[in-house]
N, C-alpha and C positions, 0 to 999 in steps of 0.2 A: 410476085406470089399471090395467087388467088385465095382469098379467105372466104369460107362458106360456113353458115350456121347449120350444122348437121342435126342438132336437136334444139329446137327453139323453146326450151323449157325455162320457166321463170324462177331459177334457183335464187334463194336469198343469199347464200354464200356457197356457190358451186366451187368445189375444191378437189384436190387429190386425184387427178386423172392417172390411171394405170392401165396399161395394155396387158391383157391376159394372154400369154404366149401359146398356151394350149387351146384355149377357146377361140382365139383370134377375135376377141371382143374387147371393148373399152369400158372400164368402170370409172365412176366418179361419185362424189357425195355432195349433198346439200347439208351443210353442217348443222344449222339450228334444228331442222326437222328430222335429223338422223336418217335421211333417205340415201340408200345405196342404189345407184342407177347402173344399168348395163346397156350398151349400144352395140348393135351388130351391123357392121358396115356392109355386109353382103345383102341384108334385107332392108337396111336403112331404118330399122325399127329399134325402139328403146323400151325398157321396162324398169319398174321398181323391183329390186330384189329384196329390199328390207326397208321398213319405216319404223322408227321408234325414238329412243332417246338420242340426244345430241351425239354426233360422231365428229371429233376434231380431226382425226386422221385415221388411216387404216393401211394395212399391208395385205398382200396376197401371200398365203403360206404355201410351202412346197407341196403339202398334202391336199391342197385345194380349199382349205378353210381360210378364214379371214381373221385378222386381229383388229379389233376396234379399240381405238384410244379415245377416251371419253371425258366426262366431267369429273373434277375432283381427284384425278389420277386413276379412275376406273379403267381397267383393261379387260376386255372380254374376247374369247374365242368364239367365232360365229361359224356354224356349219349347218347347211340345209334347214335354215329356219330356227335352229336351236343355238342358245348362247350359254357359255360356261365362263364364270368369272375367274380370271387369272390373278389380278390384283384388285382389291376392292377400293382402296383409297391410298393416297400419298399425302402425308401430313402437310407438306409445303404447298400442296395444290388444292387445299380445301376451299379457296376463294377463286379458283381459276380452272382452266381446262387444258387438255392437250391440244396441240395445233398440228403443224406439218410433221410427218414422220417419214423415215426412209429405212429400208432394209440394206444392210451392208453385204459385201461379197460372201461372208460366212453364214449369214442368216440372222445376225443380231438386228436390233432395230434402234436407231437413233430417233428419239421422240422429244420434240420441243413443246413449249407451252406458250400460252398467252400470258400477259403480266398478271400478277396476283394483286391483292388489295394494296400492297405497298409499291406497286409499279415494277416488280421484279419478275422476270421470266427466266426459264431454266431449260437446259438440254440434258436429257437423260439417255442412258443406254440400257436397253432391255436385252440381256444375254439369252442365249438359246436355252439355258436351264431355267429361265423365268425370273432370274434376279434382276433387280432394277437399281442402277447406280447413277448419281448425278455426275455429269462430266463438265458442265459449264453453268455458272450463275452470273448474275449481274447483266443479264440480257434485257433489252427493251421489249422485244417481241420476237420470239424464235419462229423462223419461217423456213423457206425452202432450203433444201440440201441436195447435193449431187457429188458424185465421185468423178475424178479424172479418168480418162480411158485406161491408164496403167494401174488404176486402183491404189495409187500411192498417196493421193491427197483427196481431201473432202472440202467442198464449199459449204458455207453456212450463211444464211441471210438473217440479219437483225433489222427488221422493218423500221422500228421506232428510231434507231440510230442511223438509218439510211446507209447501212454498212453491209458489204458482203466480204466475209473473211475466207481465207483458205488455210487449212491445217494440213500438216503431215499426218497421214493415217497409217496406223500399224494394224495390218490384217490379223496378226497373231493374237493380239489381246484387245483389239478394238479401241486402242487409245488414240487421242488426238494431241498434237504438240506443234510447236513452232508456228504459232499463229501469225499470219500476215494479212495485210489489207489487200484485197483484190479490187474492190471498187468502193469509193465513198462518194455519195451523191450530194450535190449542192442544191438540188431541187427539193426543198424541205416540204413542199405541199404534196409531193407524191412519195410513195413508198415501194421499195422492191418487195416482191411477194415470193411466189414459187419460182423454182428454176429447174432446168434440166441441162445435161451436157451431151453434145452430139459426138459422133465418131471422130470428128476432126479436133476434138478438145475444146470447141467453142462453147460458151455458156449462154443459154437462152434464159432471159429473166422476164417475168410478168410484172407489170407496174400498176399498183393500186392507185386510183385517182388520175391515171394518165391515159387510159384507153389505148394501150399499146403493149407490145412485147418488143424486146431488143435482144440482139445477138452481139456477144462480146468475144473478141479474140482472147487467147490464153494470157496475153499481156495486159488485158483490161481495156483495150481499144474497142469502142463501139463500131461495128461494121454493118449493122442493119437495124431498121426499125419497121415494124408492121403495125398499122393502125387497126384497132378492133372497135366495133360499134357497141362497146360496153366500157364505161368509164373505169369500172373496177375489175380489171383482168387479174386473175388470181394464180394460175399455175398452168403447166403444160407438160406433155410427155410425148415421146415418139411411139408410133404404132404402125400397124399394117404389116404385110408379109415381109417387106424389106426394111421396116422401120424408117420409111421415108415420108410418113404422114405425121404432121405435128398437130396434136389435139390440145385445145386451149379451153380452160374453164373460166367462168366469170361470176360476178355477184351483182346484186342490185335488181333482181327480177321483181321484187316487191315494190320498186319505185322507178319504173322505166322513164317517166318524164324527167327525173333528175339524173339517172345513171346510164341512160343510153337506150336506143331503140330496140336493141337485142340484149339488154343486160340480163345476166343469169343464164344465157344460152351456152351450149357446147359448140365450139368452133373447130374447124380443121383447115390446115394448109397442106397442100401437097408440095413439100418443101424443096424437093430435089436435093436434099441433104440428108444423109443417113444418120439416124440416132442409134442409141445403144439400149439393149433390153435392161429394164430395172431388175434388181435382184429380188428374189423371193425370200421371205422370212422363214426361219426354221425353229421357232420358239416352242419348246416343249414337244418336239416331234421326235 
């Protein structure tokens, strides 16, 4: 598989790549600077859509707006340069921020966090009516998530525990149950970060401090590894007209001598493997 840097931008923490199915363009963020980028593969051009406060994660809404998940539990709706606050603060998150998020098939959003001052991270569920509920605590660092092709199970990464779990997922009420270990890493110096699931049910995982992404079969067997010239690979998503292009984000653009010659860049692989569209959120629509 040929890897190319499609946007050689020096993101400090490039994250959250999402393919916009209507626009046929790729979005991603640089977390600390709150920059939302957009890349058009037809023109090979990219632009900044928004720059402001820290954005830990985001979703694309069904009505074309965005949900920004930010510091201290702040959640905002962003549309055409304007922001409206949905949730101002979450008491448990006063010393931390949101991290990876994902919309479910109904339009709810599962939103994880970085660890707080006591070293605890959490996973919340934001329902379509705007209510926020904690669904998991005792996490080291909540990171990438993804659904199986049949939408009956959900993967969840705990980076600090080097653990990827799989839960039974109930679409009716958004509950998670029957937690099982999908993958437990012995490589303590590297951390699993973002993930996505392809149409064959295989799981792609980005590895922080390893400079690679790996593909795993549904039974947890590693079947592929692709090296990336960025030590801190962060996440990935499928895009393109047939969802057969894999876009990969990375971090470390502010320290390329340490983190790699193209650290912080956005990469692409023409994978020859089809992915699945990510779900759109429907919060307060």
